[in-house]
Each structure stands twice: as C-alpha cells, then as structure tokens.
C-alpha positions as CSV (number, residue, x, y, z in Angstrom):
1,X,32.0,143.7,100.7
2,X,29.8,142.2,98.1
3,X,32.6,141.3,95.7
4,X,34.4,139.6,98.7
5,X,31.3,137.3,99.5
6,X,32.0,133.5,99.4
7,X,28.8,131.5,98.7
8,X,28.4,128.1,100.1
9,X,25.8,126.0,98.5
10,X,25.7,123.6,101.5
11,X,27.0,124.2,105.0
12,X,27.6,121.5,107.5
13,X,27.5,123.0,111.2
14,X,28.0,121.1,114.4
15,X,25.9,122.0,117.5
16,X,27.2,122.1,121.1
17,X,26.8,118.3,121.5
18,X,28.8,117.7,118.2
19,X,25.9,116.6,116.1
20,X,26.1,117.6,112.4
21,X,23.4,119.7,110.9
22,X,23.0,120.4,107.2
23,X,24.0,118.3,104.2
24,X,27.6,117.5,103.2
25,X,28.8,118.3,99.7
26,X,28.0,115.8,97.0
27,X,31.7,114.6,96.4
28,X,32.3,114.3,100.1
29,X,29.3,112.2,100.5
30,X,30.4,109.7,97.9
31,X,33.8,109.4,99.5
32,X,32.0,108.6,102.7
33,X,29.8,105.9,101.1
34,X,32.8,104.2,99.4
35,X,34.7,104.1,102.7
36,X,31.6,102.5,104.5
37,X,31.0,100.0,101.8
38,X,31.3,96.3,102.8
39,X,34.7,94.7,101.7
40,X,34.3,91.8,99.3
41,X,35.0,88.5,101.0
42,X,38.3,86.9,100.1
43,X,37.8,83.4,98.8
44,X,39.4,80.4,100.6
45,X,42.4,78.7,99.4
46,X,45.5,80.4,97.7
47,X,48.5,78.2,97.0
48,X,52.2,79.5,97.0
49,X,52.6,81.5,93.9
50,X,49.0,82.3,93.4
51,X,47.5,85.8,93.4
52,X,43.9,87.4,93.8
53,X,42.4,88.3,90.4
54,X,38.9,89.5,89.2
55,X,37.0,86.6,87.9
56,X,34.3,88.7,86.1
57,X,34.2,91.5,83.5
58,X,32.2,93.7,85.8
59,X,35.0,94.0,88.4
60,X,33.3,91.7,90.9
61,X,34.2,88.4,92.4
62,X,37.7,87.6,93.5
63,X,39.5,84.3,92.7
64,X,43.0,82.8,93.1
65,X,45.2,82.6,89.9
66,X,48.5,81.1,89.1
67,X,51.4,83.6,88.6
68,X,52.5,83.2,84.9
69,X,55.8,84.8,85.1
70,X,58.2,82.2,83.8
71,X,60.9,80.7,85.8
72,X,63.0,82.3,88.5
73,X,61.8,85.7,87.9
74,X,61.7,85.6,84.1
75,X,59.2,87.8,82.4
76,X,55.6,86.8,82.1
77,X,53.3,85.4,79.4
78,X,53.4,88.5,77.4
79,X,57.2,89.2,77.9
80,X,59.2,92.3,77.9
81,X,61.3,93.4,75.0
82,X,60.8,90.1,73.2
83,X,61.7,87.9,76.3
84,X,60.1,84.5,76.6
85,X,56.7,84.4,78.4
86,X,54.9,81.7,79.9
87,X,57.2,78.8,78.9
88,X,60.2,80.4,80.5
89,X,63.6,80.7,78.7
90,X,64.8,78.6,75.7
91,X,61.8,76.4,76.0
92,X,62.0,75.6,79.6
93,X,58.5,75.3,81.3
94,X,57.0,78.1,83.3
95,X,56.5,78.1,87.0
96,X,53.2,76.4,86.6
97,X,54.7,73.7,84.4
98,X,52.8,74.8,81.4
99,X,54.6,75.1,78.1
100,X,53.7,75.9,74.4
101,X,52.4,72.9,72.6
102,X,52.0,74.4,69.1
103,X,51.3,77.7,67.3
104,X,48.8,77.8,64.6
105,X,47.0,80.5,62.5
106,X,44.2,82.0,64.3
107,X,40.5,81.6,62.9
108,X,40.2,85.2,62.2
109,X,43.4,85.3,60.0
110,X,44.8,88.3,61.7
111,X,47.5,86.4,63.9
112,X,48.5,83.2,65.5
113,X,46.9,81.0,68.2
114,X,49.2,79.7,70.9
115,X,48.1,76.6,72.2
116,X,49.5,75.6,75.6
117,X,50.1,72.1,77.0
118,X,47.2,72.5,79.5
119,X,44.8,73.2,76.6
120,X,44.5,76.9,77.1
121,X,44.9,79.2,74.1
122,X,46.0,82.8,73.5
123,X,45.4,84.7,70.3
124,X,48.5,86.9,69.4
125,X,48.0,89.6,66.7
126,X,50.9,89.4,64.2
127,X,51.7,89.5,60.6
128,X,52.1,86.0,59.2
129,X,54.2,85.7,55.9
130,X,54.5,82.4,53.9
131,X,57.9,80.7,53.7
132,X,57.4,80.0,50.0
133,X,59.0,82.3,47.5
134,X,59.6,81.7,43.7
135,X,63.4,81.6,44.5
136,X,62.9,79.1,47.2
137,X,60.9,76.8,44.8
138,X,63.3,77.4,41.9
139,X,66.3,76.3,44.0
140,X,64.5,73.3,45.4
141,X,63.5,71.9,41.9
142,X,66.6,73.1,40.1
143,X,64.8,75.1,37.3
144,X,62.4,77.8,36.6
145,X,59.9,78.1,33.8
146,X,59.2,81.3,31.8
147,X,56.0,81.4,29.8
148,X,55.8,83.4,26.5
149,X,58.8,85.5,27.3
150,X,59.4,88.7,25.3
151,X,62.2,91.1,24.7
152,X,65.0,91.0,27.3
153,X,63.4,88.2,29.3
154,X,63.7,85.9,26.4
155,X,67.5,86.2,26.2
156,X,68.0,85.1,29.7
157,X,69.5,81.7,30.5
158,X,69.3,81.7,34.2
159,X,67.0,82.9,37.0
160,X,67.1,82.6,40.8
161,X,70.6,80.8,40.2
162,X,69.1,78.0,38.2
163,X,68.6,77.3,34.5
164,X,65.6,79.1,33.0
165,X,63.5,77.4,30.4
166,X,61.3,79.4,28.1
167,X,58.0,77.6,27.3
168,X,55.3,78.4,24.9
169,X,51.9,77.9,26.3
170,X,50.7,76.4,23.1
171,X,53.4,73.6,23.4
172,X,54.2,72.5,27.1
173,X,56.1,69.4,25.9
174,X,59.5,71.2,26.4
175,X,61.7,69.1,28.7
176,X,62.6,70.6,32.0
177,X,66.3,71.2,32.7
178,X,67.3,69.9,36.0
179,X,70.6,69.8,37.8
180,X,71.1,66.5,39.9
181,X,72.0,66.6,43.5
182,X,75.0,64.4,43.8
183,X,75.3,61.5,46.3
184,X,77.5,61.7,49.4
185,X,80.4,59.2,49.5
186,X,82.2,58.5,52.7
187,X,85.2,56.3,51.6
188,X,86.4,55.3,55.2
189,X,82.7,54.2,56.0
190,X,82.3,52.6,52.6
191,X,79.1,54.5,52.4
192,X,77.2,56.1,49.5
193,X,74.1,58.1,50.3
194,X,71.6,58.9,47.5
195,X,70.0,62.2,48.0
196,X,66.8,62.0,50.0
197,X,64.1,62.8,49.6
198,X,64.1,61.7,46.0
199,X,64.8,64.6,43.7
200,X,62.1,65.1,41.0
201,X,63.3,64.2,37.5
202,X,66.5,62.3,38.6
203,X,67.2,58.5,38.8
204,X,70.4,57.3,40.4
205,X,72.0,54.0,39.7
206,X,74.8,52.0,41.3
207,X,76.6,49.5,38.9
208,X,73.5,49.9,36.6
209,X,70.9,49.1,39.2
210,X,68.4,51.8,40.3
211,X,69.4,53.0,43.9
212,X,66.7,54.1,46.3
213,X,67.3,57.4,48.3
214,X,69.1,56.8,51.4
215,X,72.2,55.0,52.6
216,X,74.0,52.2,50.7
217,X,76.9,50.4,52.6
218,X,79.5,48.8,50.3
219,X,80.4,45.4,52.0
220,X,83.9,44.1,52.6
221,X,87.2,45.9,52.9
222,X,88.8,45.1,49.6
223,X,89.3,47.7,46.7
224,X,86.2,48.0,44.9
225,X,84.9,50.4,42.3
226,X,81.2,51.4,42.1
227,X,79.9,53.2,39.0
228,X,77.3,55.9,40.0
229,X,75.0,57.1,37.1
230,X,72.3,59.7,36.9
231,X,69.7,59.6,34.2
232,X,66.7,62.1,33.7
233,X,63.2,60.9,34.1
234,X,60.7,61.5,31.1
235,X,60.1,65.3,30.8
236,X,63.4,66.2,32.2
237,X,66.8,66.9,30.7
238,X,70.4,67.2,32.0
239,X,73.2,69.2,30.5
240,X,74.3,65.8,29.1
241,X,72.2,62.7,28.4
242,X,73.4,61.1,31.6
243,X,76.1,61.6,34.3
244,X,78.4,58.7,35.0
245,X,81.4,58.5,37.3
246,X,83.2,55.9,39.5
247,X,83.6,55.9,43.2
248,X,86.7,53.9,44.4
249,X,86.7,52.3,47.7
250,X,89.8,50.7,49.1
251,X,91.5,49.8,52.3
252,X,91.8,53.3,53.8
253,X,91.6,51.6,57.3
254,X,94.8,51.7,59.3
255,X,96.3,54.8,57.6
256,X,98.0,56.8,60.3
257,X,99.6,60.3,60.5
258,X,103.0,60.0,58.9
259,X,104.1,63.5,57.8
260,X,102.9,66.9,58.9
261,X,103.9,70.6,58.6
262,X,102.7,73.1,61.3
263,X,103.9,76.5,60.3
264,X,103.1,78.0,63.7
265,X,106.1,76.0,65.0
266,X,108.5,77.8,62.6
267,X,109.9,81.3,62.6
268,X,108.2,84.0,60.4
269,X,110.0,84.4,57.0
270,X,111.3,80.7,57.0
271,X,111.3,79.4,53.4
272,X,110.8,75.6,53.2
273,X,113.1,75.5,50.3
274,X,115.8,78.3,50.8
275,X,117.7,79.7,48.0
276,X,121.2,78.6,47.6
277,X,124.0,81.0,48.8
278,X,124.3,84.0,46.5
279,X,127.8,83.2,45.4
280,X,126.6,79.7,44.0
281,X,123.4,80.8,42.2
282,X,125.1,81.8,38.8
283,X,126.4,78.2,38.5
284,X,123.4,76.5,40.0
285,X,121.6,75.8,36.9
286,X,119.3,72.9,37.0
287,X,120.6,71.3,40.0
288,X,118.2,69.9,42.6
289,X,117.8,72.2,45.6
290,X,116.7,70.5,48.7
291,X,115.5,72.5,51.7
292,X,113.9,71.5,55.1
293,X,112.2,68.4,56.4
294,X,108.5,68.7,57.4
295,X,108.6,69.5,61.1
296,X,105.8,66.9,62.1
297,X,104.3,69.7,64.3
298,X,101.0,67.8,64.3
299,X,102.7,64.5,65.0
300,X,104.1,61.9,62.6
301,X,106.1,58.7,62.3
302,X,109.9,58.9,63.1
303,X,110.7,56.2,60.4
304,X,109.3,58.5,57.7
305,X,112.1,60.3,55.8
306,X,110.7,63.2,53.8
307,X,112.1,66.4,52.3
308,X,111.0,69.6,50.6
309,X,112.8,70.4,47.3
310,X,112.8,71.8,43.9
311,X,115.1,72.1,40.9
312,X,116.7,75.5,40.5
313,X,117.6,78.2,42.9
314,X,114.1,78.4,44.5
315,X,114.0,82.1,43.4
316,X,111.5,83.9,40.8
317,X,111.1,87.4,39.7
318,X,107.9,89.1,40.7
319,X,107.0,92.7,40.2
320,X,110.7,93.2,39.4
321,X,112.0,91.7,42.5
322,X,113.7,88.4,43.3
323,X,111.5,86.4,45.7
324,X,111.4,82.9,46.9
325,X,109.3,80.6,44.8
326,X,108.6,78.1,47.5
327,X,106.2,78.3,50.4
328,X,107.2,80.8,53.2
329,X,105.9,81.1,56.8
330,X,104.1,84.5,57.1
331,X,104.2,87.0,60.0
332,X,101.0,85.4,61.5
333,X,102.7,82.0,61.2
334,X,100.7,80.6,58.3
335,X,102.2,79.0,55.2
336,X,101.9,80.8,51.9
337,X,103.3,80.5,48.3
338,X,105.7,83.4,47.9
339,X,106.2,83.3,44.1
340,X,103.8,84.0,41.2
341,X,101.8,80.8,41.6
342,X,101.4,77.4,39.9
343,X,104.6,75.4,39.1
344,X,106.6,78.6,39.7
345,X,105.9,78.3,43.5
346,X,105.0,74.7,44.0
347,X,105.6,72.9,47.1
348,X,107.3,69.4,46.6
349,X,107.4,66.9,49.3
350,X,108.6,63.3,49.3
351,X,105.7,60.9,50.1
352,X,106.7,57.6,48.4
353,X,103.3,56.2,47.4
354,X,100.0,57.4,45.8
355,X,98.1,55.5,48.4
356,X,97.8,58.4,50.9
357,X,95.3,60.6,52.5
358,X,96.3,64.3,52.4
359,X,94.7,67.0,54.5
360,X,95.3,70.7,53.8
361,X,94.1,73.4,56.3
362,X,93.1,76.4,54.3
363,X,93.4,79.4,56.6
364,X,92.7,82.5,54.3
365,X,91.7,83.1,50.7
366,X,91.8,86.7,49.1
367,X,90.7,87.9,45.7
368,X,91.4,87.0,43.1
369,X,91.0,83.6,44.5
370,X,93.4,80.6,43.4
371,X,92.7,77.0,42.5
372,X,94.3,74.5,44.7
373,X,96.0,71.5,42.9
374,X,97.8,68.3,44.1
375,X,100.2,66.6,41.6
376,X,101.8,63.2,41.8
377,X,105.3,63.5,40.1
378,X,108.5,61.6,39.6
379,X,110.7,64.2,41.1
380,X,110.7,67.7,42.6
381,X,109.6,69.5,39.5
382,X,106.3,69.8,37.6
383,X,106.2,68.0,34.3
384,X,103.2,67.2,32.1
385,X,101.9,63.7,32.2
386,X,101.6,63.3,35.9
387,X,98.2,63.1,37.8
388,X,96.5,66.2,38.9
389,X,93.5,67.0,41.2
390,X,92.1,70.5,41.4
391,X,89.5,72.4,43.5
392,X,88.5,76.1,42.8
393,X,88.7,78.2,46.0
394,X,86.9,81.6,46.6
395,X,87.2,84.6,49.0
396,X,85.0,84.8,52.0
397,X,81.2,85.1,51.1
398,X,81.4,83.1,48.0
399,X,81.1,79.3,47.3
400,X,84.1,77.1,46.3
401,X,83.6,74.5,43.6
402,X,84.9,71.3,42.4
403,X,84.0,68.6,39.8
404,X,84.2,64.8,39.3
405,X,86.6,63.8,36.7
406,X,87.3,60.5,34.7
407,X,90.7,60.3,33.0
408,X,91.2,64.1,33.3
409,X,87.7,65.0,31.7
410,X,85.1,66.6,33.9
411,X,81.5,65.5,34.1
412,X,80.4,69.0,33.0
413,X,78.9,69.8,36.4
414,X,80.7,71.6,39.0
415,X,79.6,70.9,42.7
416,X,79.1,73.8,45.1
417,X,81.7,73.1,47.8
418,X,80.7,75.7,50.3
419,X,83.3,77.7,52.2
420,X,87.0,77.5,51.1
421,X,88.3,78.0,54.7
422,X,88.8,74.7,56.6
423,X,90.3,71.2,56.1
424,X,90.3,69.8,52.6
425,X,90.8,66.2,52.4
426,X,92.3,64.1,49.3
427,X,92.0,60.3,49.7
428,X,94.1,58.5,47.1
429,X,93.7,54.9,46.2
430,X,96.0,54.0,43.2
431,X,95.7,57.5,41.9
432,X,92.0,57.6,42.0
433,X,91.0,60.2,44.6
434,X,87.9,61.3,46.6
435,X,88.0,65.0,47.6
436,X,86.1,66.2,50.4
437,X,85.5,69.9,51.0
438,X,85.3,71.6,54.4
439,X,81.5,71.6,54.3
440,X,81.4,67.9,53.5
441,X,80.7,68.0,49.6
442,X,82.5,65.3,47.8
443,X,83.7,64.6,44.2
444,X,85.8,61.8,42.7
445,X,88.7,61.7,40.2
446,X,89.2,58.4,38.5
447,X,92.0,57.4,36.3
448,X,91.8,54.2,34.4
449,X,95.4,53.9,33.6
450,X,97.9,54.1,36.5
451,X,101.3,53.0,35.1
452,X,104.3,53.9,37.0
453,X,105.2,56.8,34.6
454,X,102.0,58.5,35.7
455,X,103.0,59.0,39.2
456,X,106.1,59.2,41.5
457,X,107.0,59.5,45.1
458,X,106.8,63.2,45.2
459,X,103.6,65.2,46.0
460,X,103.3,68.8,44.6
461,X,101.0,71.2,46.3
462,X,100.4,74.4,44.2
463,X,98.0,77.3,44.0
464,X,97.3,79.3,40.8
465,X,98.4,82.5,42.6
466,X,99.6,83.5,46.0
467,X,96.3,84.7,47.4
468,X,96.1,81.7,49.8
469,X,97.4,80.9,53.2
470,X,97.3,77.5,55.1
471,X,97.7,76.4,58.7
472,X,99.7,73.4,57.4
473,X,99.0,70.0,56.1
474,X,98.9,66.2,57.1
475,X,99.8,63.1,55.3
476,X,98.4,59.7,56.4
477,X,99.9,56.5,55.2
478,X,99.6,52.7,55.7
479,X,101.6,51.3,58.6
480,X,104.2,49.6,56.2
481,X,104.5,52.2,53.6
482,X,108.2,52.2,52.3
483,X,110.0,55.6,52.3
484,X,113.3,56.9,50.7
485,X,115.2,59.9,51.5
486,X,116.4,62.2,48.8
487,X,120.2,62.5,48.4
488,X,120.8,65.5,46.3
489,X,122.4,68.9,46.5
490,X,121.6,70.5,49.8
491,X,121.3,74.1,51.0
492,X,123.3,74.7,54.2
C-alpha cells in the first residue's frame, strides 16, 4: 500500500457546521485573493467612440481615450497590410478629425516622426533613402564631370544619358557641355514659355532681348515671326556656339475641321487608292490614278472637295508579291501603308493651301520604327524641291524625337518627343510649321522662301516603312479656303 499513498501537503476539512479547518493550497489562495480584490473605479465621462485605456505604465489608472481607427471602420493608426492609419483613406481625416501634418526625420536618425494636426507625434522606425543620385543630378544639369579618367573611362563620351566631360584636376577651366531645354510654344495662344526654373548655363533671347523664365504672350493676331536664340553663359558650351530658330505665329484662329479620314468607318482591306482593273494595268503607264474621297468620319465641311490619288497603278512589289502601295484599312480598322514605305506608299490628298492644321492619330508603331513625314506637293506624286516635315517615331518603351529646322537644315539638337502613340499636330503658316508631339514637346520648321513652286495643293503623308498604323487624320482650314476637285483618270 505504501506505493499507492497520496501525500497532501495541506488539507482543507469542513466540520459538521461547514466551517473550514486547515489552510488552502497556495495557488488556490492567490485566486481567492484576486477575486476579492476591489475593482478599480471607472472614471466619469466617456463620449461616443471613446474606450477605457490604462493611463500609466504600471497598469493602474483608467482613462477614456479616442478610438483612432480611421473612418467608417478603416484600419487604425498603425494600419494593417499597409492600409492608412489615423488619417483615414486617401488623406481623409480620421474619426477624431486629426490628420497628418508633416513627416520629418526623427532625432534618433533611425526613422521618421509623424506630426499630427493636433500636435501629437509618433516615431515610426523605417529606412530613409535620399532621393539624390548621380544620375538624377546629371540629367538635371545636362552634363557630368569625370576627373582624371583612365583607360576605358577616358574613351567614354556619355554617362547617365548626358555628355561626359573629362576634367584634369590641375586645370578646371574646361567649359561644361550643356544641352539647353527648349521653350514651349503654343501657336494658338501666341505663347512662348521659357524653361523655368532657369537652367544653369543657358540664356534665352527673343528677337535679341534676353527673356526671363516663364510665359511670354505675343500680342495681336497678325502673322509675326519671333527669333528664339540660346547662348551659353561663361564656363559652359553648347554643341554649337549658339542655337537660333524662328517661331511663326499667324492667324490660326478660326480654322475649322474641313477634311477627315476615320478608317473605323470603312471595311477592312479597303485601299484608299485601289489599283486599276487588271486588264488596264499594262497600258496604264504614268496616268493619274484617283481613288476614294476622305470619308469625313470625324466630321468636316460639305463644300470641301478632296481626293486620294497617285500616279501609276497603285501597286508595288514587296517580298516577291504585288501589293497596294497606298494606305489600306487593316483587320482592326486602322490605316496602314501597305507598300515598302516612303514615296512608294505615300498617301496623297488634295488640300488646296499650305495654311492648314493637320492632326494624325498614331495608333501603333513596331520595330524597326519609321519616320513620319508630311510633304506639300504640286500633284499626287513625290518630287524633290517640295517642302518636307519629319518626326522620328519609336516602338513602345522608347522616346520619339524631332528637330527644329531652318531652310531644311537642322539645329543640331534633337528634342525628346516622348511617346509616339497619340495625336501629332502640324500647324502650317505659309509653309513654316510648328509640330507638337502627343506629349506636348514642340519644334518649328521655318522656310525663308515660299514661292509657288515650293508647294502645291496636295499633301503627302508618308512613313519610311510600313511599321505604323494610324487611327485616322484631320485637316483644319480657314472658313474661306478655296478647294478644287481633281478631274483625272478614275478607278471604278
């Protein structure tokens, strides 16, 4: 029996009257004491939305506190899974009307201090990284310096996408190369905006007078030419001694939509200039071949007569096959050059005047990307001696480019034009043209001689290859612009 004994260190026994004798176990006594302890008095007050909380670090003293759980059940001040905290959602104030006032580095340097609008602060541990990088600085200033370069580094001409200048620390008088940021020009508002803030190393002048950064409105409504000129400040250098080009303002007001082509309103496979019947092609020769009229799918004026056309059969050989060398409606109802590109697949349309605004909606560009050119020509064929205006497109993810030109010669600086997809606007005033890219970048093409032999009533739209599709185009003309219809050979 000895092995079966249960030993009690303390035993509690009740007598016949129910009184306890002996001492309870220690753990039991503690539970009894806690149960009999007086309950802490609940403080007065307590508004809607407030809860009881400990007011001291030793776990004593109760107080009423505001619930900081955002708005309409949103997560609290510390959030969950990155949700907003005390200030609610998207900057909305929390339930207690308190919002974040500012965030600043903490005194300890190990995080950030969030300062609320009621003056309270919260330290949040986090890793803070500076926004400055060498690449950010290089792109902001337009150049980068390399000191005492050696070996492969000395052969580099560019870094971080900007010119790289190699400097000898024993002679730091080498001028800094700088690429000027060009002014924005808005012809319809007669507005020139000099880049702001002022770019270090660059001085812009308008008609020879230094122009401060900001907006400059050209008064009046008459045609006026403003000469823009950039010169480097001492210690800086451009790729040329100075940059100079004109901006032409004219009476663009009052131009209305006159001619438009919306390919989505045609059937897939439609060629804007169809080939002549097969039994006539051998004898067709250099005869003019007129095709369809613009469908004015975007709207236009009924009194404007216009026609697509070209000389020849409208066929070209590509990869051993005869294909249309005009623009064709694709299966997804876009417009695309079908031939090999350039003059071999140029779209010619009768406009009647070089004072017009042309909008072309580029829908897609694939590699290798084409250039896009507008030509003013005497007839429905390309000939040298006309006036041409070109932008260079790129496939998605790369930047299109363009360049201001004077009498066919570029300024030497191509402008980053952003995305190729979108609406490109060509605003002509007596053959001078302001080109605006979809992202808003602008350049100007200026021709000093505009005799009649330099332009005609026909506008040509061409791409250097067929890796482009458009959603159509629009032509805006003055209200009294004369038009004349072509009367040549027609395809049934």
